[in-house]
A tleap script that builds the chain and sets N, CA, C and O, in Angstrom:
source leaprc.protein.ff14SB
mol = sequence {
  NMET GLU ALA LEU ALA GLU ALA ASN VAL ASP
  ALA LYS GLU ILE ASP ASP ALA ILE ARG VAL
  GLY ALA ASP VAL ALA VAL GLY VAL VAL ASP
  ALA VAL ASN GLU GLU GLU LEU GLU GLU GLU
  TRP LYS ALA MET VAL ARG GLU LEU GLU SER
  GLU LYS GLU ILE LYS LYS GLU GLU GLN ARG
  GLN LYS LEU GLU GLU ALA VAL THR PRO GLY
  ASP ILE PRO VAL LEU GLU LYS MET ALA GLU
  ALA THR CTHR
}
set mol.1.N position { 234.141 187.286 -147.969 }
set mol.1.CA position { 233.930 186.797 -150.067 }
set mol.1.C position { 232.882 186.449 -150.210 }
set mol.1.O position { 232.386 186.576 -151.330 }
set mol.2.N position { 231.853 185.669 -148.768 }
set mol.2.CA position { 230.384 185.047 -148.501 }
set mol.2.C position { 229.542 186.494 -148.946 }
set mol.2.O position { 228.627 186.354 -149.758 }
set mol.3.N position { 229.887 188.099 -148.342 }
set mol.3.CA position { 228.951 189.121 -147.954 }
set mol.3.C position { 229.372 189.915 -149.462 }
set mol.3.O position { 228.621 190.879 -149.614 }
set mol.4.N position { 230.228 189.790 -150.453 }
set mol.4.CA position { 230.361 190.560 -151.786 }
set mol.4.C position { 229.823 189.716 -152.409 }
set mol.4.O position { 228.920 190.237 -153.064 }
set mol.5.N position { 229.924 187.920 -152.685 }
set mol.5.CA position { 229.169 187.223 -153.373 }
set mol.5.C position { 227.407 187.472 -153.288 }
set mol.5.O position { 226.543 187.277 -154.143 }
set mol.6.N position { 227.323 187.936 -152.007 }
set mol.6.CA position { 225.605 188.063 -152.059 }
set mol.6.C position { 225.088 189.243 -152.504 }
set mol.6.O position { 224.043 189.284 -153.153 }
set mol.7.N position { 225.907 190.478 -152.130 }
set mol.7.CA position { 225.730 191.405 -152.474 }
set mol.7.C position { 225.267 191.810 -154.366 }
set mol.7.O position { 224.547 192.492 -155.096 }
set mol.8.N position { 226.225 190.881 -154.324 }
set mol.8.CA position { 226.355 190.968 -156.114 }
set mol.8.C position { 225.033 190.114 -157.032 }
set mol.8.O position { 224.529 190.206 -158.151 }
set mol.9.N position { 224.858 189.274 -155.815 }
set mol.9.CA position { 223.567 188.440 -156.624 }
set mol.9.C position { 222.426 189.756 -156.145 }
set mol.9.O position { 221.637 190.187 -156.986 }
set mol.10.N position { 222.447 190.255 -154.878 }
set mol.10.CA position { 221.583 191.137 -154.918 }
set mol.10.C position { 221.053 191.969 -155.959 }
set mol.10.O position { 220.017 191.907 -156.622 }
set mol.11.N position { 221.677 192.479 -155.945 }
set mol.11.CA position { 222.238 193.958 -157.487 }
set mol.11.C position { 221.276 193.027 -158.370 }
set mol.11.O position { 220.143 193.278 -158.780 }
set mol.12.N position { 221.879 192.145 -158.500 }
set mol.12.CA position { 221.919 191.456 -160.205 }
set mol.12.C position { 220.253 191.011 -160.357 }
set mol.12.O position { 219.656 191.152 -161.424 }
set mol.13.N position { 219.644 190.485 -159.186 }
set mol.13.CA position { 218.395 190.711 -159.178 }
set mol.13.C position { 217.230 191.960 -159.251 }
set mol.13.O position { 216.106 191.990 -159.753 }
set mol.14.N position { 217.967 192.890 -158.571 }
set mol.14.CA position { 217.555 194.452 -158.747 }
set mol.14.C position { 217.818 194.890 -159.900 }
set mol.14.O position { 217.060 195.766 -160.316 }
set mol.15.N position { 218.761 194.522 -160.640 }
set mol.15.CA position { 219.155 195.059 -162.045 }
set mol.15.C position { 217.848 194.770 -163.279 }
set mol.15.O position { 217.367 195.531 -164.118 }
set mol.16.N position { 217.438 192.748 -162.808 }
set mol.16.CA position { 216.317 192.155 -163.345 }
set mol.16.C position { 215.071 192.736 -163.470 }
set mol.16.O position { 214.395 193.029 -164.456 }
set mol.17.N position { 214.884 192.856 -162.176 }
set mol.17.CA position { 213.308 193.333 -161.712 }
set mol.17.C position { 213.425 194.894 -162.546 }
set mol.17.O position { 212.449 195.170 -163.244 }
set mol.18.N position { 214.624 195.963 -162.498 }
set mol.18.CA position { 214.056 197.452 -163.063 }
set mol.18.C position { 213.699 196.829 -164.146 }
set mol.18.O position { 212.493 196.715 -164.365 }
set mol.19.N position { 214.889 196.152 -165.299 }
set mol.19.CA position { 214.644 196.128 -166.348 }
set mol.19.C position { 213.120 195.179 -167.060 }
set mol.19.O position { 212.629 195.341 -168.177 }
set mol.20.N position { 212.650 194.182 -165.942 }
set mol.20.CA position { 211.686 193.560 -166.561 }
set mol.20.C position { 210.728 195.141 -166.614 }
set mol.20.O position { 210.463 195.772 -167.637 }
set mol.21.N position { 210.370 195.474 -165.302 }
set mol.21.CA position { 209.655 196.413 -165.099 }
set mol.21.C position { 209.537 197.608 -166.201 }
set mol.21.O position { 208.401 197.928 -166.553 }
set mol.22.N position { 210.497 198.182 -166.679 }
set mol.22.CA position { 210.919 199.121 -167.478 }
set mol.22.C position { 210.585 198.289 -169.098 }
set mol.22.O position { 210.081 198.842 -170.075 }
set mol.23.N position { 211.089 196.647 -169.000 }
set mol.23.CA position { 210.132 196.743 -170.164 }
set mol.23.C position { 208.772 196.139 -170.756 }
set mol.23.O position { 208.264 195.973 -171.864 }
set mol.24.N position { 208.422 195.871 -169.245 }
set mol.24.CA position { 206.793 195.980 -169.215 }
set mol.24.C position { 206.395 197.635 -169.621 }
set mol.24.O position { 206.079 198.066 -170.730 }
set mol.25.N position { 206.526 198.370 -168.353 }
set mol.25.CA position { 206.079 199.737 -169.062 }
set mol.25.C position { 206.168 200.117 -170.540 }
set mol.25.O position { 205.156 200.436 -171.165 }
set mol.26.N position { 207.366 200.081 -171.089 }
set mol.26.CA position { 207.894 200.071 -172.642 }
set mol.26.C position { 206.810 199.385 -173.380 }
set mol.26.O position { 206.456 199.765 -174.496 }
set mol.27.N position { 206.457 198.713 -172.971 }
set mol.27.CA position { 205.721 197.336 -173.902 }
set mol.27.C position { 206.075 196.493 -174.338 }
set mol.27.O position { 205.335 195.832 -175.067 }
set mol.28.N position { 207.286 196.145 -174.111 }
set mol.28.CA position { 207.752 194.927 -174.788 }
set mol.28.C position { 207.558 193.936 -174.965 }
set mol.28.O position { 207.481 193.297 -173.915 }
set mol.29.N position { 207.407 193.332 -175.894 }
set mol.29.CA position { 206.887 191.563 -175.432 }
set mol.29.C position { 207.570 190.080 -175.384 }
set mol.29.O position { 208.549 189.532 -175.892 }
set mol.30.N position { 206.614 189.768 -174.579 }
set mol.30.CA position { 207.977 189.125 -173.860 }
set mol.30.C position { 208.547 189.010 -172.744 }
set mol.30.O position { 209.105 188.009 -172.295 }
set mol.31.N position { 208.428 189.973 -172.293 }
set mol.31.CA position { 209.461 190.761 -171.213 }
set mol.31.C position { 209.513 189.555 -169.878 }
set mol.31.O position { 210.366 189.240 -169.048 }
set mol.32.N position { 208.734 189.304 -170.053 }
set mol.32.CA position { 208.702 187.813 -168.771 }
set mol.32.C position { 208.506 186.529 -169.501 }
set mol.32.O position { 207.615 186.159 -170.266 }
set mol.33.N position { 209.789 185.843 -168.970 }
set mol.33.CA position { 209.644 184.400 -169.889 }
set mol.33.C position { 209.669 183.433 -168.339 }
set mol.33.O position { 210.501 183.234 -167.453 }
set mol.34.N position { 208.220 182.988 -168.627 }
set mol.34.CA position { 207.631 182.571 -167.899 }
set mol.34.C position { 208.327 181.277 -167.307 }
set mol.34.O position { 208.503 181.046 -166.111 }
set mol.35.N position { 208.766 180.303 -168.616 }
set mol.35.CA position { 209.917 178.836 -167.755 }
set mol.35.C position { 210.818 179.347 -167.063 }
set mol.35.O position { 211.276 178.597 -166.201 }
set mol.36.N position { 211.313 180.519 -167.135 }
set mol.36.CA position { 212.228 181.314 -166.055 }
set mol.36.C position { 211.711 181.323 -165.026 }
set mol.36.O position { 212.096 180.692 -164.042 }
set mol.37.N position { 210.633 182.132 -165.095 }
set mol.37.CA position { 209.819 182.180 -163.592 }
set mol.37.C position { 209.216 181.031 -163.549 }
set mol.37.O position { 209.665 180.821 -162.422 }
set mol.38.N position { 208.617 180.115 -163.752 }
set mol.38.CA position { 208.744 179.454 -163.159 }
set mol.38.C position { 209.711 178.051 -162.051 }
set mol.38.O position { 209.526 177.403 -161.022 }
set mol.39.N position { 210.759 178.223 -163.140 }
set mol.39.CA position { 212.049 177.436 -162.708 }
set mol.39.C position { 212.393 177.820 -161.121 }
set mol.39.O position { 212.506 177.048 -160.169 }
set mol.40.N position { 212.533 179.414 -161.163 }
set mol.40.CA position { 212.885 180.455 -160.223 }
set mol.40.C position { 211.736 180.090 -158.903 }
set mol.40.O position { 212.089 179.727 -157.781 }
set mol.41.N position { 210.408 180.271 -159.319 }
set mol.41.CA position { 209.446 179.177 -158.358 }
set mol.41.C position { 210.150 178.513 -157.838 }
set mol.41.O position { 210.800 178.834 -156.844 }
set mol.42.N position { 210.180 177.254 -158.491 }
set mol.42.CA position { 210.336 175.883 -157.843 }
set mol.42.C position { 211.153 175.866 -156.940 }
set mol.42.O position { 211.055 175.467 -155.780 }
set mol.43.N position { 212.132 176.394 -157.594 }
set mol.43.CA position { 213.789 176.903 -156.590 }
set mol.43.C position { 213.157 177.605 -155.264 }
set mol.43.O position { 213.612 177.345 -154.150 }
set mol.44.N position { 212.481 178.172 -155.386 }
set mol.44.CA position { 211.704 178.800 -153.882 }
set mol.44.C position { 210.991 177.925 -153.073 }
set mol.44.O position { 211.110 177.978 -151.849 }
set mol.45.N position { 210.090 176.936 -153.757 }
set mol.45.CA position { 209.415 176.273 -152.889 }
set mol.45.C position { 210.677 175.188 -152.424 }
set mol.45.O position { 210.992 175.160 -151.234 }
set mol.46.N position { 211.386 174.295 -153.419 }
set mol.46.CA position { 211.681 173.793 -152.959 }
set mol.46.C position { 212.851 174.016 -152.160 }
set mol.46.O position { 213.348 172.951 -151.795 }
set mol.47.N position { 213.602 175.281 -151.671 }
set mol.47.CA position { 214.217 176.228 -150.577 }
set mol.47.C position { 213.638 176.156 -149.457 }
set mol.47.O position { 214.206 175.778 -148.432 }
set mol.48.N position { 211.886 176.675 -149.559 }
set mol.48.CA position { 211.435 176.614 -148.556 }
set mol.48.C position { 211.098 175.529 -147.366 }
set mol.48.O position { 210.984 175.529 -146.140 }
set mol.49.N position { 211.007 174.603 -148.465 }
set mol.49.CA position { 210.657 173.209 -148.074 }
set mol.49.C position { 212.047 172.386 -147.173 }
set mol.49.O position { 211.907 171.622 -146.218 }
set mol.50.N position { 213.098 172.727 -147.680 }
set mol.50.CA position { 214.539 172.309 -146.985 }
set mol.50.C position { 214.328 173.583 -145.806 }
set mol.50.O position { 214.927 173.306 -144.767 }
set mol.51.N position { 213.833 174.488 -145.774 }
set mol.51.CA position { 214.511 175.460 -144.624 }
set mol.51.C position { 213.760 174.585 -143.162 }
set mol.51.O position { 214.175 174.256 -142.051 }
set mol.52.N position { 212.029 174.417 -144.154 }
set mol.52.CA position { 210.994 173.621 -143.046 }
set mol.52.C position { 211.912 172.611 -142.009 }
set mol.52.O position { 212.382 172.899 -140.909 }
set mol.53.N position { 212.004 171.167 -142.856 }
set mol.53.CA position { 212.841 170.029 -142.663 }
set mol.53.C position { 213.703 170.793 -142.142 }
set mol.53.O position { 213.169 171.631 -141.416 }
set mol.54.N position { 214.906 170.875 -142.202 }
set mol.54.CA position { 216.033 171.728 -141.272 }
set mol.54.C position { 215.365 172.033 -139.783 }
set mol.54.O position { 215.766 171.585 -138.709 }
set mol.55.N position { 214.234 172.919 -140.012 }
set mol.55.CA position { 213.316 173.508 -138.531 }
set mol.55.C position { 213.162 172.380 -137.877 }
set mol.55.O position { 213.336 172.367 -136.658 }
set mol.56.N position { 212.858 171.403 -138.468 }
set mol.56.CA position { 211.848 170.566 -137.899 }
set mol.56.C position { 212.637 169.445 -137.116 }
set mol.56.O position { 212.478 169.033 -135.967 }
set mol.57.N position { 213.445 169.118 -137.995 }
set mol.57.CA position { 214.850 168.401 -137.709 }
set mol.57.C position { 215.030 168.988 -136.350 }
set mol.57.O position { 214.375 168.549 -135.405 }
set mol.58.N position { 215.957 170.040 -136.194 }
set mol.58.CA position { 216.777 170.825 -135.530 }
set mol.58.C position { 215.109 170.319 -133.830 }
set mol.58.O position { 215.026 169.352 -133.073 }
set mol.59.N position { 214.552 171.089 -133.933 }
set mol.59.CA position { 213.196 171.284 -133.131 }
set mol.59.C position { 213.009 169.595 -132.258 }
set mol.59.O position { 212.700 169.277 -131.110 }
set mol.60.N position { 213.322 168.945 -133.310 }
set mol.60.CA position { 213.239 167.330 -132.723 }
set mol.60.C position { 214.345 166.959 -131.948 }
set mol.60.O position { 214.328 166.124 -131.043 }
set mol.61.N position { 215.284 167.596 -132.327 }
set mol.61.CA position { 217.188 167.557 -131.700 }
set mol.61.C position { 216.769 167.737 -129.736 }
set mol.61.O position { 216.931 166.956 -128.798 }
set mol.62.N position { 216.118 169.338 -129.835 }
set mol.62.CA position { 215.973 169.610 -129.056 }
set mol.62.C position { 215.250 169.237 -127.724 }
set mol.62.O position { 215.730 169.305 -126.592 }
set mol.63.N position { 213.726 168.739 -128.162 }
set mol.63.CA position { 213.170 167.688 -127.968 }
set mol.63.C position { 213.788 166.439 -126.848 }
set mol.63.O position { 213.749 166.128 -125.657 }
set mol.64.N position { 214.473 165.920 -128.401 }
set mol.64.CA position { 215.271 165.176 -127.538 }
set mol.64.C position { 216.511 164.606 -126.567 }
set mol.64.O position { 217.160 163.657 -126.128 }
set mol.65.N position { 216.294 165.805 -126.619 }
set mol.65.CA position { 217.746 166.510 -125.475 }
set mol.65.C position { 217.050 166.811 -124.544 }
set mol.65.O position { 217.537 166.735 -123.415 }
set mol.66.N position { 215.778 167.220 -124.711 }
set mol.66.CA position { 215.189 168.139 -123.227 }
set mol.66.C position { 213.864 166.691 -122.589 }
set mol.66.O position { 212.931 166.767 -121.789 }
set mol.67.N position { 214.330 165.685 -123.299 }
set mol.67.CA position { 213.453 164.513 -122.717 }
set mol.67.C position { 214.152 163.740 -122.056 }
set mol.67.O position { 215.220 163.372 -122.545 }
set mol.68.N position { 213.797 163.330 -120.915 }
set mol.68.CA position { 214.241 162.338 -119.793 }
set mol.68.C position { 213.522 161.034 -119.908 }
set mol.68.O position { 212.312 161.221 -120.037 }
set mol.69.N position { 213.888 159.697 -119.903 }
set mol.69.CA position { 213.405 158.637 -119.473 }
set mol.69.C position { 211.848 158.658 -118.668 }
set mol.69.O position { 210.808 158.029 -118.870 }
set mol.70.N position { 212.229 159.658 -117.707 }
set mol.70.CA position { 211.003 159.074 -116.822 }
set mol.70.C position { 209.923 160.384 -117.510 }
set mol.70.O position { 208.840 160.528 -116.942 }
set mol.71.N position { 210.203 161.182 -118.555 }
set mol.71.CA position { 209.235 161.726 -118.916 }
set mol.71.C position { 208.527 160.895 -120.434 }
set mol.71.O position { 207.689 161.463 -121.134 }
set mol.72.N position { 208.896 159.916 -120.640 }
set mol.72.CA position { 208.322 158.912 -121.699 }
set mol.72.C position { 207.246 158.673 -121.339 }
set mol.72.O position { 206.525 159.253 -122.150 }
set mol.73.N position { 206.226 157.849 -120.150 }
set mol.73.CA position { 205.118 157.936 -119.473 }
set mol.73.C position { 204.369 159.004 -119.936 }
set mol.73.O position { 203.418 158.924 -120.713 }
set mol.74.N position { 204.848 160.052 -119.413 }
set mol.74.CA position { 204.008 161.593 -119.466 }
set mol.74.C position { 204.069 161.951 -120.912 }
set mol.74.O position { 203.662 163.112 -120.865 }
set mol.75.N position { 204.293 161.723 -122.050 }
set mol.75.CA position { 204.627 162.191 -122.935 }
set mol.75.C position { 203.579 161.220 -123.764 }
set mol.75.O position { 202.624 161.748 -124.333 }
set mol.76.N position { 203.761 159.888 -123.820 }
set mol.76.CA position { 203.174 158.629 -124.508 }
set mol.76.C position { 201.431 159.078 -124.211 }
set mol.76.O position { 200.511 159.130 -125.027 }
set mol.77.N position { 201.426 159.364 -122.718 }
set mol.77.CA position { 199.812 159.974 -122.159 }
set mol.77.C position { 199.352 161.144 -122.760 }
set mol.77.O position { 198.158 160.911 -122.946 }
set mol.78.N position { 199.565 162.134 -123.125 }
set mol.78.CA position { 200.044 163.582 -123.931 }
set mol.78.C position { 198.987 163.009 -125.805 }
set mol.78.O position { 198.066 163.313 -126.563 }
set mol.79.N position { 200.383 161.788 -125.483 }
set mol.79.CA position { 199.789 161.687 -127.316 }
set mol.79.C position { 198.731 160.616 -126.935 }
set mol.79.O position { 198.228 160.162 -127.963 }
set mol.80.N position { 198.127 159.953 -125.598 }
set mol.80.CA position { 196.691 159.515 -126.287 }
set mol.80.C position { 195.684 160.473 -126.239 }
set mol.80.O position { 194.812 160.575 -127.102 }
set mol.81.N position { 195.784 161.195 -125.232 }
set mol.81.CA position { 194.904 162.524 -125.246 }
set mol.81.C position { 194.522 163.384 -126.397 }
set mol.81.O position { 193.474 164.014 -126.539 }
set mol.82.N position { 195.864 163.281 -127.445 }
set mol.82.CA position { 195.550 164.025 -128.385 }
set mol.82.C position { 194.520 163.778 -129.699 }
set mol.82.O position { 193.633 164.483 -130.181 }
set mol.83.N position { 195.137 162.226 -130.112 }
set mol.83.CA position { 194.618 161.654 -130.845 }
set mol.83.C position { 193.257 160.867 -130.401 }
set mol.83.O position { 192.634 160.197 -131.226 }
savepdb mol mol.pdb
quit
């Protein structure tokens, strides 16, 4: 069901892109709704930031799992060397 829903969303996006392209080619006025475009852009930025945060958290968790108590002094020296 999820794959079907994603396919429908993709099909709608393609249809919208084709319609906008056709409207621009024909010269229809206001073919692109600037407000809608800006909202889509903002949503994409939020999604990207969210994905970055998730990846960052996953990397932090992996690092915490990989670090043993004996590694802490070494890591502190490495942090001091980079600052």
